[in-house]
N, CA, C, O and the ligand as a Tripos MOL2 file, in Angstrom:
@<TRIPOS>MOLECULE
protein
  205   203    52     0     0
PROTEIN
NO_CHARGES

@<TRIPOS>ATOM
      1 N           1.7480   34.5670   -0.7450 N.3       1 MET1
      2 CA          1.0800   34.1360   -1.9710 C.3       1 MET1
      3 C           1.5890   32.7530   -2.3710 C.2       1 MET1
      4 O           2.7950   32.5170   -2.4450 O.2       1 MET1
      5 N           0.6740   31.8670   -2.6220 N.am      2 MET2
      6 CA          1.0340   30.5050   -2.9910 C.3       2 MET2
      7 C           1.0960   30.3780   -4.5120 C.2       2 MET2
      8 O           0.1730   30.7760   -5.2230 O.2       2 MET2
      9 N           2.1860   29.8240   -4.9850 N.am      3 GLU3
     10 CA          2.2880   29.5530   -6.4080 C.3       3 GLU3
     11 C           1.8750   28.1150   -6.6670 C.2       3 GLU3
     12 O           2.0480   27.2410   -5.8180 O.2       3 GLU3
     13 N           1.3360   27.8850   -7.8350 N.am      4 ASP4
     14 CA          0.9080   26.5390   -8.1830 C.3       4 ASP4
     15 C           2.0630   25.7920   -8.8360 C.2       4 ASP4
     16 O           2.0830   25.5500  -10.0420 O.2       4 ASP4
     17 N           3.0120   25.4430   -7.9970 N.am      5 ARG5
     18 CA          4.1910   24.7560   -8.4990 C.3       5 ARG5
     19 C           3.9760   23.2450   -8.4820 C.2       5 ARG5
     20 O           3.2530   22.7300   -7.6280 O.2       5 ARG5
     21 N           4.6050   22.5300   -9.4280 N.am      6 PRO6
     22 CA          4.5430   21.0710   -9.3790 C.3       6 PRO6
     23 C           5.5340   20.5380   -8.3480 C.2       6 PRO6
     24 O           6.7260   20.4100   -8.6250 O.2       6 PRO6
     25 N           5.0360   20.2370   -7.1820 N.am      7 VAL7
     26 CA          5.8940   19.8080   -6.0780 C.3       7 VAL7
     27 C           5.4730   18.4250   -5.6100 C.2       7 VAL7
     28 O           4.2850   18.1360   -5.4690 O.2       7 VAL7
     29 N           6.4570   17.5830   -5.3730 N.am      8 THR8
     30 CA          6.1810   16.2640   -4.8310 C.3       8 THR8
     31 C           7.2190   15.9550   -3.7560 C.2       8 THR8
     32 O           8.0370   16.8090   -3.4160 O.2       8 THR8
     33 N           7.1850   14.7470   -3.2280 N.am      9 ALA9
     34 CA          8.1010   14.3850   -2.1540 C.3       9 ALA9
     35 C           9.1470   13.4000   -2.6550 C.2       9 ALA9
     36 O           8.8500   12.5110   -3.4530 O.2       9 ALA9
     37 N          10.3690   13.5690   -2.1800 N.am     10 CYS10
     38 CA         11.4440   12.6300   -2.4860 C.3      10 CYS10
     39 C          11.0680   11.2550   -1.9300 C.2      10 CYS10
     40 O          10.7190   11.1410   -0.7550 O.2      10 CYS10
     41 N          11.1360   10.2060   -2.7650 N.am     11 PRO11
     42 CA         10.7840    8.8650   -2.2840 C.3      11 PRO11
     43 C          11.8010    8.3210   -1.2840 C.2      11 PRO11
     44 O          11.5240    7.3540   -0.5740 O.2      11 PRO11
     45 N          12.9630    8.9370   -1.2310 N.am     12 GLU12
     46 CA         14.0100    8.4660   -0.3220 C.3      12 GLU12
     47 C          13.9220    9.1410    1.0450 C.2      12 GLU12
     48 O          14.0250    8.4730    2.0740 O.2      12 GLU12
     49 N          13.7320   10.4550    1.0610 N.am     13 CYS13
     50 CA         13.7980   11.1750    2.3330 C.3      13 CYS13
     51 C          12.5790   12.0580    2.5960 C.2      13 CYS13
     52 O          12.4930   12.7110    3.6360 O.2      13 CYS13
     53 N          11.6290   12.0770    1.6430 N.am     14 ALA14
     54 CA         10.3860   12.8470    1.7890 C.3      14 ALA14
     55 C          10.5810   14.3470    1.7430 C.2      14 ALA14
     56 O           9.6750   15.0990    2.1040 O.2      14 ALA14
     57 N          11.7470   14.7980    1.3060 N.am     15 ALA15
     58 CA         11.9500   16.2370    1.1300 C.3      15 ALA15
     59 C          11.1040   16.7250   -0.0500 C.2      15 ALA15
     60 O          10.7350   15.9540   -0.9350 O.2      15 ALA15
     61 N          10.8130   18.0100   -0.0360 N.am     16 GLU16
     62 CA         10.0480   18.5890   -1.1270 C.3      16 GLU16
     63 C          10.9020   18.6690   -2.3850 C.2      16 GLU16
     64 O          12.0300   19.1620   -2.3650 O.2      16 GLU16
     65 N          10.3320   18.1690   -3.4830 N.am     17 ILE17
     66 CA         11.0150   18.2130   -4.7730 C.3      17 ILE17
     67 C          10.2110   19.1170   -5.6950 C.2      17 ILE17
     68 O           9.0400   18.8570   -5.9700 O.2      17 ILE17
     69 N          10.8440   20.1660   -6.1650 N.am     18 ASP18
     70 CA         10.1880   21.1270   -7.0480 C.3      18 ASP18
     71 C          10.4910   20.7650   -8.5050 C.2      18 ASP18
     72 O          11.6450   20.7910   -8.9320 O.2      18 ASP18
     73 N           9.4540   20.4310   -9.2520 N.am     19 LEU19
     74 CA          9.6280   19.9980  -10.6380 C.3      19 LEU19
     75 C           9.3590   21.1070  -11.6430 C.2      19 LEU19
     76 O           9.1470   20.8460  -12.8270 O.2      19 LEU19
     77 N           9.3700   22.3530  -11.1620 N.am     20 THR20
     78 CA          9.0550   23.4860  -12.0320 C.3      20 THR20
     79 C           9.8980   23.5020  -13.2990 C.2      20 THR20
     80 O           9.3930   23.7810  -14.3860 O.2      20 THR20
     81 N          11.1750   23.2050  -13.1550 N.am     21 TYR21
     82 CA         12.0700   23.3030  -14.3080 C.3      21 TYR21
     83 C          12.4540   21.9440  -14.8660 C.2      21 TYR21
     84 O          13.4760   21.8060  -15.5390 O.2      21 TYR21
     85 N          11.6280   20.9380  -14.5840 N.am     22 CYS22
     86 CA         11.9100   19.5920  -15.0480 C.3      22 CYS22
     87 C          10.9860   19.1820  -16.1770 C.2      22 CYS22
     88 O           9.8880   19.7150  -16.3320 O.2      22 CYS22
     89 N          11.4540   18.2220  -16.9620 N.am     23 ASP23
     90 CA         10.6330   17.6470  -18.0190 C.3      23 ASP23
     91 C          10.3790   16.1840  -17.6930 C.2      23 ASP23
     92 O          11.1690   15.5480  -16.9940 O.2      23 ASP23
     93 N           9.2790   15.6560  -18.2010 N.am     24 ILE24
     94 CA          8.9880   14.2440  -18.0190 C.3      24 ILE24
     95 C          10.1010   13.4200  -18.6610 C.2      24 ILE24
     96 O          10.4970   13.6740  -19.7990 O.2      24 ILE24
     97 N          10.5940   12.4410  -17.9270 N.am     25 GLY25
     98 CA         11.6800   11.6050  -18.4250 C.3      25 GLY25
     99 C          13.0430   12.1400  -18.0510 C.2      25 GLY25
    100 O          14.0510   11.4560  -18.2290 O.2      25 GLY25
    101 N          13.0870   13.3550  -17.5340 N.am     26 GLY26
    102 CA         14.3390   13.9460  -17.1180 C.3      26 GLY26
    103 C          14.6940   13.5190  -15.7070 C.2      26 GLY26
    104 O          13.9320   12.8040  -15.0550 O.2      26 GLY26
    105 N          15.8350   13.9540  -15.2440 N.am     27 THR27
    106 CA         16.2630   13.5950  -13.8980 C.3      27 THR27
    107 C          16.5030   14.8500  -13.0710 C.2      27 THR27
    108 O          16.7940   15.9240  -13.5960 O.2      27 THR27
    109 N          16.3700   14.6750  -11.7650 N.am     28 ILE28
    110 CA         16.6210   15.7540  -10.8250 C.3      28 ILE28
    111 C          17.2630   15.1330   -9.6020 C.2      28 ILE28
    112 O          16.9460   14.0020   -9.2360 O.2      28 ILE28
    113 N          18.1590   15.8650   -8.9730 N.am     29 THR29
    114 CA         18.8140   15.3510   -7.7820 C.3      29 THR29
    115 C          18.1980   15.9900   -6.5510 C.2      29 THR29
    116 O          18.0640   17.2120   -6.4810 O.2      29 THR29
    117 N          17.8260   15.1690   -5.5860 N.am     30 CYS30
    118 CA         17.2850   15.6790   -4.3310 C.3      30 CYS30
    119 C          18.3410   16.5080   -3.6270 C.2      30 CYS30
    120 O          19.4690   16.0580   -3.4260 O.2      30 CYS30
    121 N          17.9640   17.7230   -3.2550 N.am     31 THR31
    122 CA         18.9470   18.6130   -2.6310 C.3      31 THR31
    123 C          19.2370   18.2190   -1.1900 C.2      31 THR31
    124 O          20.2220   18.6780   -0.6110 O.2      31 THR31
    125 N          18.3940   17.3780   -0.6060 N.am     32 VAL32
    126 CA         18.5700   16.9840    0.7870 C.3      32 VAL32
    127 C          19.3990   15.7070    0.9160 C.2      32 VAL32
    128 O          20.3820   15.6800    1.6560 O.2      32 VAL32
    129 N          19.0070   14.6410    0.1940 N.am     33 CYS33
    130 CA         19.6990   13.3570    0.3600 C.3      33 CYS33
    131 C          20.5790   12.9930   -0.8280 C.2      33 CYS33
    132 O          21.3500   12.0360   -0.7610 O.2      33 CYS33
    133 N          20.4670   13.7540   -1.9170 N.am     34 GLY34
    134 CA         21.3330   13.5070   -3.0600 C.3      34 GLY34
    135 C          20.8700   12.3920   -3.9750 C.2      34 GLY34
    136 O          21.5840   12.0270   -4.9100 O.2      34 GLY34
    137 N          19.6910   11.8440   -3.7280 N.am     35 ALA35
    138 CA         19.1830   10.7800   -4.5790 C.3      35 ALA35
    139 C          18.8960   11.3030   -5.9770 C.2      35 ALA35
    140 O          18.4010   12.4180   -6.1430 O.2      35 ALA35
    141 N          19.2120   10.4880   -6.9850 N.am     36 GLU36
    142 CA         18.8870   10.8560   -8.3530 C.3      36 GLU36
    143 C          17.4880   10.3540   -8.6570 C.2      36 GLU36
    144 O          17.1890    9.1720   -8.4900 O.2      36 GLU36
    145 N          16.6360   11.2640   -9.1040 N.am     37 LEU37
    146 CA         15.2280   10.9500   -9.3210 C.3      37 LEU37
    147 C          14.8540   11.1540  -10.7800 C.2      37 LEU37
    148 O          15.3430   12.0720  -11.4400 O.2      37 LEU37
    149 N          13.9850   10.2880  -11.2710 N.am     38 VAL38
    150 CA         13.4680   10.4060  -12.6250 C.3      38 VAL38
    151 C          12.0700   11.0000  -12.5520 C.2      38 VAL38
    152 O          11.2450   10.5780  -11.7410 O.2      38 VAL38
    153 N          11.8140   11.9710  -13.3990 N.am     39 VAL39
    154 CA         10.4920   12.6020  -13.4320 C.3      39 VAL39
    155 C           9.5480   11.7280  -14.2570 C.2      39 VAL39
    156 O           9.7340   11.5600  -15.4620 O.2      39 VAL39
    157 N           8.5330   11.1750  -13.5920 N.am     40 LEU40
    158 CA          7.5800   10.2910  -14.2640 C.3      40 LEU40
    159 C           6.3960   11.0600  -14.8170 C.2      40 LEU40
    160 O           5.8670   10.7140  -15.8740 O.2      40 LEU40
    161 N           5.9800   12.0960  -14.1140 N.am     41 ALA41
    162 CA          4.8060   12.8670  -14.5230 C.3      41 ALA41
    163 C           4.8630   14.2200  -13.8490 C.2      41 ALA41
    164 O           5.5320   14.3950  -12.8310 O.2      41 ALA41
    165 N           4.1440   15.1900  -14.4340 N.am     42 LEU42
    166 CA          4.1060   16.5390  -13.8660 C.3      42 LEU42
    167 C           2.7150   16.9040  -13.3490 C.2      42 LEU42
    168 O           2.5810   17.8330  -12.5530 O.2      42 LEU42
    169 N           1.7070   16.2060  -13.7780 N.am     43 ASP43
    170 CA          0.3400   16.5200  -13.3500 C.3      43 ASP43
    171 C          -0.4570   15.2620  -13.1100 C.2      43 ASP43
    172 O          -1.1260   14.7780  -14.0230 O.2      43 ASP43
    173 N          -0.4080   14.7140  -11.9030 N.am     44 PRO44
    174 CA          0.2640   15.2690  -10.7430 C.3      44 PRO44
    175 C           1.7580   14.9610  -10.7820 C.2      44 PRO44
    176 O           2.1780   13.9920  -11.4140 O.2      44 PRO44
    177 N           2.5580   15.7800  -10.1090 N.am     45 PRO45
    178 CA          3.9970   15.5520  -10.1030 C.3      45 PRO45
    179 C           4.3480   14.2240   -9.4410 C.2      45 PRO45
    180 O           3.8700   13.9100   -8.3510 O.2      45 PRO45
    181 N           5.1860   13.4570  -10.1180 N.am     46 GLU46
    182 CA          5.5740   12.1560   -9.5920 C.3      46 GLU46
    183 C           7.0040   11.8580   -9.9940 C.2      46 GLU46
    184 O           7.3890   12.0680  -11.1440 O.2      46 GLU46
    185 N           7.7900   11.3690   -9.0500 N.am     47 VAL47
    186 CA          9.1680   11.0010   -9.3310 C.3      47 VAL47
    187 C           9.4410    9.6130   -8.7630 C.2      47 VAL47
    188 O           8.7190    9.1290   -7.8920 O.2      47 VAL47
    189 N          10.4980    8.9840   -9.2730 N.am     48 ASP48
    190 CA         10.9290    7.7010   -8.7370 C.3      48 ASP48
    191 C          12.4510    7.7020   -8.7210 C.2      48 ASP48
    192 O          13.0940    8.4750   -9.4310 O.2      48 ASP48
    193 N          13.0050    6.8390   -7.9130 N.am     49 LEU49
    194 CA         14.4470    6.7490   -7.8380 C.3      49 LEU49
    195 C          15.0090    6.2650   -9.1720 C.2      49 LEU49
    196 O          14.4680    5.3460   -9.7880 O.2      49 LEU49
    197 N          16.0930    6.8910   -9.6080 N.am     50 ALA50
    198 CA         16.7500    6.4630  -10.8400 C.3      50 ALA50
    199 C          17.5090    5.1750  -10.5640 C.2      50 ALA50
    200 O          17.9290    4.9250   -9.4340 O.2      50 ALA50
    201 N          17.6830    4.3650  -11.5870 N.am     51 ASP51
    202 CA         18.4170    3.1100  -11.4370 C.3      51 ASP51
    203 C          19.9020    3.3840  -11.2980 C.2      51 ASP51
    204 O          20.6920    2.4500  -11.1610 O.2      51 ASP51
    205 ZN         15.7800   13.0240   -0.8190 Zn       52 ZN52
@<TRIPOS>BOND
     1     1     2 1
     2     2     3 1
     3     3     4 2
     4     3     5 am
     5     5     6 1
     6     6     7 1
     7     7     8 2
     8     7     9 am
     9     9    10 1
    10    10    11 1
    11    11    12 2
    12    11    13 am
    13    13    14 1
    14    14    15 1
    15    15    16 2
    16    15    17 am
    17    17    18 1
    18    18    19 1
    19    19    20 2
    20    19    21 am
    21    21    22 1
    22    22    23 1
    23    23    24 2
    24    23    25 am
    25    25    26 1
    26    26    27 1
    27    27    28 2
    28    27    29 am
    29    29    30 1
    30    30    31 1
    31    31    32 2
    32    31    33 am
    33    33    34 1
    34    34    35 1
    35    35    36 2
    36    35    37 am
    37    37    38 1
    38    38    39 1
    39    39    40 2
    40    39    41 am
    41    41    42 1
    42    42    43 1
    43    43    44 2
    44    43    45 am
    45    45    46 1
    46    46    47 1
    47    47    48 2
    48    47    49 am
    49    49    50 1
    50    50    51 1
    51    51    52 2
    52    51    53 am
    53    53    54 1
    54    54    55 1
    55    55    56 2
    56    55    57 am
    57    57    58 1
    58    58    59 1
    59    59    60 2
    60    59    61 am
    61    61    62 1
    62    62    63 1
    63    63    64 2
    64    63    65 am
    65    65    66 1
    66    66    67 1
    67    67    68 2
    68    67    69 am
    69    69    70 1
    70    70    71 1
    71    71    72 2
    72    71    73 am
    73    73    74 1
    74    74    75 1
    75    75    76 2
    76    75    77 am
    77    77    78 1
    78    78    79 1
    79    79    80 2
    80    79    81 am
    81    81    82 1
    82    82    83 1
    83    83    84 2
    84    83    85 am
    85    85    86 1
    86    86    87 1
    87    87    88 2
    88    87    89 am
    89    89    90 1
    90    90    91 1
    91    91    92 2
    92    91    93 am
    93    93    94 1
    94    94    95 1
    95    95    96 2
    96    95    97 am
    97    97    98 1
    98    98    99 1
    99    99   100 2
   100    99   101 am
   101   101   102 1
   102   102   103 1
   103   103   104 2
   104   103   105 am
   105   105   106 1
   106   106   107 1
   107   107   108 2
   108   107   109 am
   109   109   110 1
   110   110   111 1
   111   111   112 2
   112   111   113 am
   113   113   114 1
   114   114   115 1
   115   115   116 2
   116   115   117 am
   117   117   118 1
   118   118   119 1
   119   119   120 2
   120   119   121 am
   121   121   122 1
   122   122   123 1
   123   123   124 2
   124   123   125 am
   125   125   126 1
   126   126   127 1
   127   127   128 2
   128   127   129 am
   129   129   130 1
   130   130   131 1
   131   131   132 2
   132   131   133 am
   133   133   134 1
   134   134   135 1
   135   135   136 2
   136   135   137 am
   137   137   138 1
   138   138   139 1
   139   139   140 2
   140   139   141 am
   141   141   142 1
   142   142   143 1
   143   143   144 2
   144   143   145 am
   145   145   146 1
   146   146   147 1
   147   147   148 2
   148   147   149 am
   149   149   150 1
   150   150   151 1
   151   151   152 2
   152   151   153 am
   153   153   154 1
   154   154   155 1
   155   155   156 2
   156   155   157 am
   157   157   158 1
   158   158   159 1
   159   159   160 2
   160   159   161 am
   161   161   162 1
   162   162   163 1
   163   163   164 2
   164   163   165 am
   165   165   166 1
   166   166   167 1
   167   167   168 2
   168   167   169 am
   169   169   170 1
   170   170   171 1
   171   171   172 2
   172   171   173 am
   173   173   174 1
   174   174   175 1
   175   175   176 2
   176   175   177 am
   177   177   178 1
   178   178   179 1
   179   179   180 2
   180   179   181 am
   181   181   182 1
   182   182   183 1
   183   183   184 2
   184   183   185 am
   185   185   186 1
   186   186   187 1
   187   187   188 2
   188   187   189 am
   189   189   190 1
   190   190   191 1
   191   191   192 2
   192   191   193 am
   193   193   194 1
   194   194   195 1
   195   195   196 2
   196   195   197 am
   197   197   198 1
   198   198   199 1
   199   199   200 2
   200   199   201 am
   201   201   202 1
   202   202   203 1
   203   203   204 2
@<TRIPOS>SUBSTRUCTURE
     1 MET1         2 RESIDUE 1 A MET
     2 MET2         6 RESIDUE 1 A MET
     3 GLU3        10 RESIDUE 1 A GLU
     4 ASP4        14 RESIDUE 1 A ASP
     5 ARG5        18 RESIDUE 1 A ARG
     6 PRO6        22 RESIDUE 1 A PRO
     7 VAL7        26 RESIDUE 1 A VAL
     8 THR8        30 RESIDUE 1 A THR
     9 ALA9        34 RESIDUE 1 A ALA
    10 CYS10       38 RESIDUE 1 A CYS
    11 PRO11       42 RESIDUE 1 A PRO
    12 GLU12       46 RESIDUE 1 A GLU
    13 CYS13       50 RESIDUE 1 A CYS
    14 ALA14       54 RESIDUE 1 A ALA
    15 ALA15       58 RESIDUE 1 A ALA
    16 GLU16       62 RESIDUE 1 A GLU
    17 ILE17       66 RESIDUE 1 A ILE
    18 ASP18       70 RESIDUE 1 A ASP
    19 LEU19       74 RESIDUE 1 A LEU
    20 THR20       78 RESIDUE 1 A THR
    21 TYR21       82 RESIDUE 1 A TYR
    22 CYS22       86 RESIDUE 1 A CYS
    23 ASP23       90 RESIDUE 1 A ASP
    24 ILE24       94 RESIDUE 1 A ILE
    25 GLY25       98 RESIDUE 1 A GLY
    26 GLY26      102 RESIDUE 1 A GLY
    27 THR27      106 RESIDUE 1 A THR
    28 ILE28      110 RESIDUE 1 A ILE
    29 THR29      114 RESIDUE 1 A THR
    30 CYS30      118 RESIDUE 1 A CYS
    31 THR31      122 RESIDUE 1 A THR
    32 VAL32      126 RESIDUE 1 A VAL
    33 CYS33      130 RESIDUE 1 A CYS
    34 GLY34      134 RESIDUE 1 A GLY
    35 ALA35      138 RESIDUE 1 A ALA
    36 GLU36      142 RESIDUE 1 A GLU
    37 LEU37      146 RESIDUE 1 A LEU
    38 VAL38      150 RESIDUE 1 A VAL
    39 VAL39      154 RESIDUE 1 A VAL
    40 LEU40      158 RESIDUE 1 A LEU
    41 ALA41      162 RESIDUE 1 A ALA
    42 LEU42      166 RESIDUE 1 A LEU
    43 ASP43      170 RESIDUE 1 A ASP
    44 PRO44      174 RESIDUE 1 A PRO
    45 PRO45      178 RESIDUE 1 A PRO
    46 GLU46      182 RESIDUE 1 A GLU
    47 VAL47      186 RESIDUE 1 A VAL
    48 ASP48      190 RESIDUE 1 A ASP
    49 LEU49      194 RESIDUE 1 A LEU
    50 ALA50      198 RESIDUE 1 A ALA
    51 ASP51      202 RESIDUE 1 A ASP
    52 ZN52       205 GROUP 0 **** ****
């Protein structure tokens, strides 16, 4: 069964980033490469590297 999760790709390593528990403007760390990402939008899900 597929869930409609807000998922996007890490801009650094293209790993799947799950934004289910994130808020816009918040940050999340990529579990694969450790990059700190800022949540820009949830619909569609979009992240960018944090400064
Ligand atoms: Zn990554």
